[in-house]
C-alpha positions, 0 to 999 in steps of 0.5 A, spaced: 919 268 115 926 269 118 930 262 119 934 266 125 938 262 130 933 257 130 936 254 123 943 253 122 945 251 115 949 244 117 952 243 110 953 236 110 949 235 103 945 240 101 947 247 098 945 253 102 939 255 097 937 248 098 937 248 105 933 254 106 928 252 101 927 245 105 927 249 111 921 253 109 917 247 106 918 243 112 915 249 116 909 249 112 908 242 113 909 243 121 908 250 122 910 254 129 904 257 133 903 260 140 903 254 143 907 249 139 914 249 136 915 248 128 920 244 124 925 250 124 925 250 131 926 243 132 932 243 127 928 238 122 932 241 116 938 238 120 935 232 120 934 231 113 941 234 111 944 229 115 940 223 113 942 225 105 949 226 108 949 220 112 956 217 108 959 224 109 961 221 116 965 215 119 961 211 121 955 213 117 950 216 121 945 210 120 944 207 126 945 210 133 948 205 138 945 204 145 942 202 149 942 208 153 942 216 151 944 218 158 938 222 158 936 218 164 942 215 166 947 210 163 952 212 158 950 217 152 951 211 147 946 214 142 951 219 140 955 214 137 954 210 131 954 203 129 959 201 123 955 198 117 956 191 114 958 191 107 950 189 106 947 194 110 952 199 107 950 197 100 942 197 102 943 204 105 947 207 099 942 205 094 936 208 098 940 214 099 944 215 093 940 211 088 943 206 084 947 211 079 948 206 074 953 201 078 951 194 077 952 191 084 946 197 086 942 195 080 940 188 081 933 190 082 933 195 076 935 202 077 933 206 083 932 213 084 935 215 091 933 220 096 939 225 094 936 225 087 929 226 090 930 232 094 935 235 089 929 235 084 924 236 089 927 242 092 928 245 085 921 244 083 919 248 088 923 254 085 929 258 087 924 264 090 920 259 094 922 263 100 920 269 098 913 268 096 907 268 101 904 262 105 899 261 100 903 260 094 908 256 098 902 251 099 900 251 092 907 249 090 907 243 095 900 241 092 903 241 085 908 236 087 904 231 092 910 225 091 915 230 094 911 233 099 909 226 102 916 224 102 918 231 106 912 230 110 915 223 112 921 226 114 918 232 117 915 227 122 921 223 123 926 229 124 920 233 129 919 226 133 925 222 133 931 221 137 935 228 137 942 224 135 939 224 128 939 231 127 932 233 129 928 234 135 933 240 137 933 240 145 927 235 145 922 240 142 918 235 139 918 230 145 916 236 149 910 239 145 907 232 145 908 230 152 913 224 151 918 223 155 922 220 150 927 214 151 927 213 159 932 207 159 935 205 164 930 208 169 924 205 165 917 206 167 914 205 173 908 201 174 904 207 176 906 211 169 904 205 165 897 204 168 895 211 169 896 213 162 
């Protein structure tokens, strides 16, 4: 499989090798076929990389602003992100970075963050993951069910979430399932609501 022009190493948090392994693993979970795009075409690895590196941005890429994306009129406000309150920042840093032995992050005990989960999970898949055949890739993914479940959750988010978060490139995920996406301020007509 060639990552080609459909995958672009963003380099926000993942190393180049981690990004490559992640791309191949995500493609095993949401593969492309003749009719539908896969995770690589949708930029799902970019979504994961941006989530893991959310605090590399100012403001952090946690919550997009709104109320409109500009796709159906209105301002393209989804492209900007909210400043986080101190409590929100603490909660998201714990979730993404983990507690890291920092006392104010360990009020409920030690927490393994998404960054560490991904670093360990991708390493467990092996540096040769991109070179082995699809069956061997699937076997390695099955050998790490907890990490594969995390991958799948983020694969779905990156495939079908708002593209401002890094995935669903060119609205590929939405188009593949016939979803118009966010339609504000246009909204839905009575006919659209009742005919579905």
